[in-house]
C-alpha positions in Angstrom: -0.3 0.1 -0.1 3.1 2.3 0.8 4.2 2.0 -3.0 0.8 2.9 -4.4 0.5 5.8 -2.2 4.1 6.8 -3.1 3.3 6.5 -6.8 0.2 8.5 -6.8 2.1 11.4 -5.0 4.9 11.2 -7.4 2.4 11.3 -9.9 0.5 14.2 -8.3 4.5 16.0 -8.3 4.9 15.2 -11.9 1.4 16.4 -12.8 2.1 19.5 -11.1 5.5 20.2 -12.6 3.7 19.7 -16.3 0.9 22.2 -15.4 3.7 25.0 -14.6 6.2 24.1 -17.5 3.1 24.4 -20.1 2.5 28.0 -18.1 5.7 28.9 -18.7 5.9 27.8 -21.6 2.9 29.7 -23.0 4.3 32.9 -21.1 7.4 32.3 -23.3 5.4 32.1 -26.4 3.5 35.1 -25.4 6.4 37.0 -25.0 8.4 35.8 -28.1 5.3 37.0 -30.3 5.5 40.1 -28.6 9.4 40.4 -29.6 8.6 39.4 -33.2 6.2 42.4 -33.2 8.5 45.1 -31.6 11.0 43.8 -34.3 9.3 44.1 -36.9 8.2 47.8 -35.8 11.6 48.5 -35.4 12.4 47.3 -39.0 9.9 49.4 -40.5 11.0 52.5 -38.5 14.9 52.1 -39.4 13.6 52.0 -42.9 11.5 54.9 -42.6 14.7 56.7 -40.9 17.0 55.3 -43.5 15.0 56.6 -46.4 14.3 60.4 -44.7 18.1 60.7 -44.1 19.0 59.8 -47.8 16.4 62.3 -49.1 18.0 64.7 -46.7 21.4 63.9 -47.0 20.7 64.3 -51.1 18.8 67.7 -50.5 22.2 69.1 -48.7 24.0 67.5 -51.3 22.3 69.3 -54.5 22.1 72.4 -52.1 25.7 72.4 -51.9 26.4 71.2 -55.6 23.9 74.6 -56.8 26.1 76.8 -54.3 29.2 75.7 -55.8 28.1 76.2 -59.3 27.4 79.9 -59.0 
């Protein structure tokens, strides 16, 4: 009878551990999803920033070119 009680206790502990691990995995998946979303936003922001800097630099160089041609 003692073996059955020990086995039952071990089974309960393992089930509890599995439940905790499932919850942790769910939290990690949600966090990973958030990080992917953040990364996509950052990528778009950087691309927009690069485009604006490129346009500003082109405008500045064109202005300098026009000044030097005078």
